[in-house]
TORVO-496786 format. One record per atom (N, C-alpha, C, O): residue number from 1; residue in three letters; atom name; x, y, z. Coordinates in Angstrom, 3 decimals, always signed. Layout:
BEGIN
num=NUM residu=ALA atome=CA x=X y=Y z=Z;
...
//
This chain:
BEGIN
num=1 residu=MET atome=N x=-14.269 y=+14.377 z=+35.684;
num=1 residu=MET atome=CA x=-15.106 y=+14.837 z=+34.560;
num=1 residu=MET atome=C x=-14.864 y=+14.844 z=+33.498;
num=1 residu=MET atome=O x=-13.988 y=+15.481 z=+32.912;
num=2 residu=ASN atome=N x=-15.811 y=+13.945 z=+33.006;
num=2 residu=ASN atome=CA x=-15.797 y=+13.327 z=+31.528;
num=2 residu=ASN atome=C x=-16.455 y=+14.796 z=+30.578;
num=2 residu=ASN atome=O x=-17.557 y=+15.045 z=+31.067;
num=3 residu=ARG atome=N x=-16.200 y=+15.595 z=+29.661;
num=3 residu=ARG atome=CA x=-16.040 y=+16.594 z=+28.749;
num=3 residu=ARG atome=C x=-16.717 y=+15.902 z=+27.540;
num=3 residu=ARG atome=O x=-17.351 y=+16.739 z=+26.896;
num=4 residu=SER atome=N x=-16.787 y=+14.818 z=+27.081;
num=4 residu=SER atome=CA x=-17.340 y=+14.430 z=+26.114;
num=4 residu=SER atome=C x=-18.658 y=+13.491 z=+26.380;
num=4 residu=SER atome=O x=-18.817 y=+12.609 z=+27.223;
num=5 residu=THR atome=N x=-19.533 y=+13.976 z=+25.387;
num=5 residu=THR atome=CA x=-21.039 y=+13.614 z=+25.757;
num=5 residu=THR atome=C x=-21.381 y=+12.643 z=+24.378;
num=5 residu=THR atome=O x=-22.525 y=+12.353 z=+24.026;
num=6 residu=VAL atome=N x=-20.242 y=+12.249 z=+23.746;
num=6 residu=VAL atome=CA x=-20.479 y=+10.987 z=+22.537;
num=6 residu=VAL atome=C x=-19.703 y=+9.859 z=+22.971;
num=6 residu=VAL atome=O x=-18.475 y=+9.945 z=+22.990;
num=7 residu=PRO atome=N x=-20.314 y=+8.782 z=+23.331;
num=7 residu=PRO atome=CA x=-18.932 y=+7.456 z=+23.748;
num=7 residu=PRO atome=C x=-17.965 y=+7.201 z=+22.699;
num=7 residu=PRO atome=O x=-18.357 y=+7.429 z=+21.554;
num=8 residu=ASP atome=N x=-16.823 y=+6.790 z=+22.848;
num=8 residu=ASP atome=CA x=-15.662 y=+6.650 z=+22.100;
num=8 residu=ASP atome=C x=-15.985 y=+5.591 z=+21.058;
num=8 residu=ASP atome=O x=-15.481 y=+5.479 z=+19.940;
num=9 residu=ASN atome=N x=-16.893 y=+4.853 z=+21.613;
num=9 residu=ASN atome=CA x=-17.340 y=+3.732 z=+20.456;
num=9 residu=ASN atome=C x=-18.195 y=+4.167 z=+19.500;
num=9 residu=ASN atome=O x=-18.185 y=+3.449 z=+18.500;
num=10 residu=THR atome=N x=-19.153 y=+5.375 z=+19.446;
num=10 residu=THR atome=CA x=-19.670 y=+5.979 z=+18.530;
num=10 residu=THR atome=C x=-18.704 y=+6.819 z=+17.793;
num=10 residu=THR atome=O x=-18.794 y=+7.085 z=+16.594;
num=11 residu=VAL atome=N x=-17.845 y=+7.188 z=+18.532;
num=11 residu=VAL atome=CA x=-17.058 y=+8.423 z=+17.586;
num=11 residu=VAL atome=C x=-16.319 y=+7.170 z=+16.610;
num=11 residu=VAL atome=O x=-16.379 y=+7.120 z=+15.381;
num=12 residu=GLU atome=N x=-15.690 y=+6.292 z=+17.416;
num=12 residu=GLU atome=CA x=-15.389 y=+5.098 z=+16.115;
num=12 residu=GLU atome=C x=-16.030 y=+4.479 z=+15.026;
num=12 residu=GLU atome=O x=-15.530 y=+3.990 z=+14.013;
num=13 residu=CYS atome=N x=-17.330 y=+4.578 z=+15.412;
num=13 residu=CYS atome=CA x=-17.994 y=+3.460 z=+14.339;
num=13 residu=CYS atome=C x=-18.344 y=+4.963 z=+13.316;
num=13 residu=CYS atome=O x=-18.792 y=+4.828 z=+12.177;
num=14 residu=MET atome=N x=-18.128 y=+6.024 z=+13.778;
num=14 residu=MET atome=CA x=-18.598 y=+7.257 z=+12.695;
num=14 residu=MET atome=C x=-17.305 y=+7.124 z=+12.140;
num=14 residu=MET atome=O x=-17.358 y=+6.438 z=+11.120;
num=15 residu=LEU atome=N x=-16.073 y=+7.545 z=+12.435;
num=15 residu=LEU atome=CA x=-14.933 y=+7.793 z=+11.637;
num=15 residu=LEU atome=C x=-14.778 y=+6.138 z=+10.673;
num=15 residu=LEU atome=O x=-14.282 y=+6.235 z=+9.550;
num=16 residu=GLU atome=N x=-15.071 y=+5.174 z=+11.005;
num=16 residu=GLU atome=CA x=-15.092 y=+3.850 z=+10.083;
num=16 residu=GLU atome=C x=-15.551 y=+4.394 z=+8.913;
num=16 residu=GLU atome=O x=-14.903 y=+4.885 z=+7.989;
num=17 residu=SER atome=N x=-17.350 y=+4.187 z=+9.111;
num=17 residu=SER atome=CA x=-18.123 y=+5.070 z=+8.075;
num=17 residu=SER atome=C x=-17.801 y=+5.472 z=+7.175;
num=17 residu=SER atome=O x=-17.736 y=+4.954 z=+6.060;
num=18 residu=LEU atome=N x=-17.392 y=+7.075 z=+7.732;
num=18 residu=LEU atome=CA x=-16.778 y=+8.054 z=+6.830;
num=18 residu=LEU atome=C x=-15.384 y=+7.781 z=+5.866;
num=18 residu=LEU atome=O x=-15.035 y=+8.341 z=+4.827;
num=19 residu=ILE atome=N x=-14.596 y=+6.441 z=+6.827;
num=19 residu=ILE atome=CA x=-13.746 y=+5.917 z=+6.008;
num=19 residu=ILE atome=C x=-13.952 y=+5.121 z=+4.813;
num=19 residu=ILE atome=O x=-13.162 y=+5.096 z=+3.869;
num=20 residu=ARG atome=N x=-15.522 y=+4.182 z=+4.912;
num=20 residu=ARG atome=CA x=-15.615 y=+3.251 z=+4.163;
num=20 residu=ARG atome=C x=-16.035 y=+4.138 z=+2.920;
num=20 residu=ARG atome=O x=-15.619 y=+4.066 z=+1.764;
num=21 residu=MET atome=N x=-17.156 y=+5.162 z=+3.580;
num=21 residu=MET atome=CA x=-17.822 y=+6.174 z=+2.426;
num=21 residu=MET atome=C x=-16.770 y=+6.920 z=+1.300;
num=21 residu=MET atome=O x=-17.149 y=+7.295 z=+0.190;
num=22 residu=LEU atome=N x=-15.338 y=+7.062 z=+1.825;
num=22 residu=LEU atome=CA x=-14.462 y=+8.076 z=+1.479;
num=22 residu=LEU atome=C x=-13.918 y=+6.983 z=+0.357;
num=22 residu=LEU atome=O x=-13.814 y=+7.405 z=-0.795;
num=23 residu=GLY atome=N x=-13.507 y=+5.377 z=+0.671;
num=23 residu=GLY atome=CA x=-12.982 y=+4.729 z=-0.107;
num=23 residu=GLY atome=C x=-13.993 y=+3.999 z=-1.334;
num=23 residu=GLY atome=O x=-13.647 y=+3.118 z=-2.120;
num=24 residu=LYS atome=N x=-15.397 y=+4.690 z=-1.221;
num=24 residu=LYS atome=CA x=-16.350 y=+3.924 z=-1.828;
num=24 residu=LYS atome=C x=-16.333 y=+5.483 z=-3.076;
num=24 residu=LYS atome=O x=-16.715 y=+5.305 z=-4.233;
num=25 residu=SER atome=N x=-16.035 y=+6.354 z=-2.784;
num=25 residu=SER atome=CA x=-16.358 y=+7.517 z=-3.752;
num=25 residu=SER atome=C x=-15.067 y=+7.214 z=-4.465;
num=25 residu=SER atome=O x=-15.070 y=+6.830 z=-5.635;
num=26 residu=ASN atome=N x=-13.879 y=+7.397 z=-3.713;
num=26 residu=ASN atome=CA x=-12.650 y=+7.204 z=-4.563;
num=26 residu=ASN atome=C x=-12.755 y=+5.932 z=-5.757;
num=26 residu=ASN atome=O x=-12.053 y=+5.888 z=-6.768;
num=27 residu=GLN atome=N x=-13.490 y=+5.226 z=-5.490;
num=27 residu=GLN atome=CA x=-13.476 y=+3.907 z=-6.335;
num=27 residu=GLN atome=C x=-14.465 y=+4.155 z=-7.454;
num=27 residu=GLN atome=O x=-14.394 y=+3.722 z=-8.604;
num=28 residu=ARG atome=N x=-15.540 y=+5.044 z=-6.842;
num=28 residu=ARG atome=CA x=-15.914 y=+5.697 z=-8.045;
num=28 residu=ARG atome=C x=-15.414 y=+6.776 z=-8.832;
num=28 residu=ARG atome=O x=-15.515 y=+6.656 z=-10.053;
num=29 residu=VAL atome=N x=-15.145 y=+7.310 z=-8.590;
num=29 residu=VAL atome=CA x=-13.707 y=+8.604 z=-9.364;
num=29 residu=VAL atome=C x=-12.878 y=+7.830 z=-10.492;
num=29 residu=VAL atome=O x=-12.640 y=+8.223 z=-11.634;
num=30 residu=ASP atome=N x=-12.432 y=+6.411 z=-9.769;
num=30 residu=ASP atome=CA x=-11.458 y=+5.665 z=-10.476;
num=30 residu=ASP atome=C x=-12.270 y=+5.017 z=-11.466;
num=30 residu=ASP atome=O x=-11.823 y=+5.320 z=-12.572;
num=31 residu=GLU atome=N x=-13.243 y=+4.275 z=-11.558;
num=31 residu=GLU atome=CA x=-14.109 y=+3.824 z=-12.300;
num=31 residu=GLU atome=C x=-14.701 y=+4.816 z=-13.597;
num=31 residu=GLU atome=O x=-14.876 y=+4.619 z=-14.799;
num=32 residu=LEU atome=N x=-14.913 y=+6.026 z=-12.638;
num=32 residu=LEU atome=CA x=-15.528 y=+7.186 z=-14.201;
num=32 residu=LEU atome=C x=-14.323 y=+7.734 z=-14.499;
num=32 residu=LEU atome=O x=-14.614 y=+8.466 z=-15.445;
num=33 residu=SER atome=N x=-13.088 y=+7.865 z=-14.297;
num=33 residu=SER atome=CA x=-12.084 y=+8.053 z=-14.699;
num=33 residu=SER atome=C x=-11.298 y=+7.346 z=-16.291;
num=33 residu=SER atome=O x=-10.662 y=+7.847 z=-17.218;
num=34 residu=LYS atome=N x=-11.846 y=+5.727 z=-15.891;
num=34 residu=LYS atome=CA x=-11.273 y=+5.053 z=-16.869;
num=34 residu=LYS atome=C x=-12.088 y=+5.049 z=-18.160;
num=34 residu=LYS atome=O x=-11.532 y=+5.115 z=-19.256;
num=35 residu=ARG atome=N x=-13.691 y=+4.956 z=-17.986;
num=35 residu=ARG atome=CA x=-15.098 y=+5.184 z=-18.729;
num=35 residu=ARG atome=C x=-14.394 y=+6.156 z=-19.495;
num=35 residu=ARG atome=O x=-13.929 y=+5.840 z=-20.590;
num=36 residu=ILE atome=N x=-14.228 y=+7.662 z=-18.896;
num=36 residu=ILE atome=CA x=-13.527 y=+8.542 z=-19.592;
num=36 residu=ILE atome=C x=-12.836 y=+8.708 z=-20.716;
num=36 residu=ILE atome=O x=-13.138 y=+9.210 z=-21.799;
num=37 residu=GLY atome=N x=-11.310 y=+7.935 z=-20.072;
num=37 residu=GLY atome=CA x=-10.297 y=+7.243 z=-21.297;
num=37 residu=GLY atome=C x=-10.687 y=+6.664 z=-22.275;
num=37 residu=GLY atome=O x=-10.300 y=+6.924 z=-23.414;
num=38 residu=GLN atome=N x=-11.773 y=+5.518 z=-21.888;
num=38 residu=GLN atome=CA x=-12.313 y=+4.797 z=-23.227;
num=38 residu=GLN atome=C x=-13.148 y=+5.345 z=-23.832;
num=38 residu=GLN atome=O x=-13.518 y=+4.629 z=-24.763;
num=39 residu=LEU atome=N x=-13.722 y=+6.393 z=-23.786;
num=39 residu=LEU atome=CA x=-14.673 y=+7.229 z=-24.887;
num=39 residu=LEU atome=C x=-13.789 y=+8.044 z=-25.337;
num=39 residu=LEU atome=O x=-14.174 y=+8.512 z=-26.408;
num=40 residu=GLU atome=N x=-12.609 y=+8.502 z=-24.967;
num=40 residu=GLU atome=CA x=-11.925 y=+9.431 z=-25.111;
num=40 residu=GLU atome=C x=-11.219 y=+8.538 z=-26.798;
num=40 residu=GLU atome=O x=-11.156 y=+8.835 z=-27.991;
num=41 residu=LEU atome=N x=-10.853 y=+7.475 z=-26.004;
num=41 residu=LEU atome=CA x=-10.014 y=+6.921 z=-27.212;
num=41 residu=LEU atome=C x=-11.107 y=+6.480 z=-28.282;
num=41 residu=LEU atome=O x=-10.794 y=+6.710 z=-29.450;
num=42 residu=ILE atome=N x=-12.083 y=+6.005 z=-28.106;
num=42 residu=ILE atome=CA x=-13.604 y=+6.027 z=-28.832;
num=42 residu=ILE atome=C x=-13.553 y=+7.233 z=-29.915;
num=42 residu=ILE atome=O x=-13.784 y=+7.212 z=-31.124;
num=43 residu=ILE atome=N x=-13.204 y=+8.194 z=-29.132;
num=43 residu=ILE atome=CA x=-13.753 y=+9.285 z=-30.169;
num=43 residu=ILE atome=C x=-12.644 y=+9.747 z=-31.028;
num=43 residu=ILE atome=O x=-12.996 y=+10.227 z=-32.106;
num=44 residu=LEU atome=N x=-11.258 y=+9.698 z=-30.754;
num=44 residu=LEU atome=CA x=-10.374 y=+9.383 z=-30.954;
num=44 residu=LEU atome=C x=-10.175 y=+8.950 z=-32.535;
num=44 residu=LEU atome=O x=-9.782 y=+9.641 z=-33.476;
num=45 residu=SER atome=N x=-10.651 y=+7.336 z=-32.493;
num=45 residu=SER atome=CA x=-10.469 y=+5.950 z=-33.236;
num=45 residu=SER atome=C x=-11.570 y=+6.806 z=-34.554;
num=45 residu=SER atome=O x=-11.199 y=+7.155 z=-35.674;
num=46 residu=GLN atome=N x=-12.715 y=+6.935 z=-34.056;
num=46 residu=GLN atome=CA x=-13.650 y=+7.281 z=-34.976;
num=46 residu=GLN atome=C x=-13.142 y=+8.476 z=-35.989;
num=46 residu=GLN atome=O x=-13.231 y=+8.240 z=-37.194;
num=47 residu=ALA atome=N x=-12.637 y=+9.690 z=-35.584;
num=47 residu=ALA atome=CA x=-12.033 y=+10.996 z=-35.953;
num=47 residu=ALA atome=C x=-11.307 y=+10.498 z=-36.880;
num=47 residu=ALA atome=O x=-11.433 y=+10.922 z=-38.029;
num=48 residu=LYS atome=N x=-10.302 y=+9.389 z=-36.539;
num=48 residu=LYS atome=CA x=-8.816 y=+9.174 z=-37.527;
num=48 residu=LYS atome=C x=-9.704 y=+7.959 z=-38.651;
num=48 residu=LYS atome=O x=-9.034 y=+7.467 z=-39.559;
num=49 residu=ASN atome=N x=-11.251 y=+7.533 z=-38.504;
num=49 residu=ASN atome=CA x=-11.541 y=+6.692 z=-39.622;
num=49 residu=ASN atome=C x=-12.198 y=+7.637 z=-40.404;
num=49 residu=ASN atome=O x=-12.057 y=+7.518 z=-41.622;
num=50 residu=LYS atome=N x=-13.010 y=+8.716 z=-39.904;
num=50 residu=LYS atome=CA x=-13.915 y=+9.814 z=-40.771;
num=50 residu=LYS atome=C x=-12.862 y=+10.607 z=-41.883;
num=50 residu=LYS atome=O x=-13.265 y=+10.888 z=-43.011;
num=51 residu=ASN atome=N x=-11.400 y=+10.948 z=-41.405;
num=51 residu=ASN atome=CA x=-10.364 y=+11.654 z=-41.839;
num=51 residu=ASN atome=C x=-9.634 y=+10.548 z=-43.087;
num=51 residu=ASN atome=O x=-9.106 y=+10.776 z=-44.176;
num=52 residu=ALA atome=N x=-9.898 y=+9.328 z=-42.341;
num=52 residu=ALA atome=CA x=-9.161 y=+8.267 z=-43.787;
num=52 residu=ALA atome=C x=-10.050 y=+8.004 z=-45.030;
num=52 residu=ALA atome=O x=-9.617 y=+7.334 z=-45.968;
//
């Protein structure tokens, strides 16, 4: 008697899809972090130029 109502290949496909989504999300977070770092450097540079 098989208690599972979802075929194994469907669960595997769903898991693979979740892993891909997580990878894309992590990539976006990394890209956003880089942009924030760049903006911080620009703001600091402009602040130094105004004080000079």
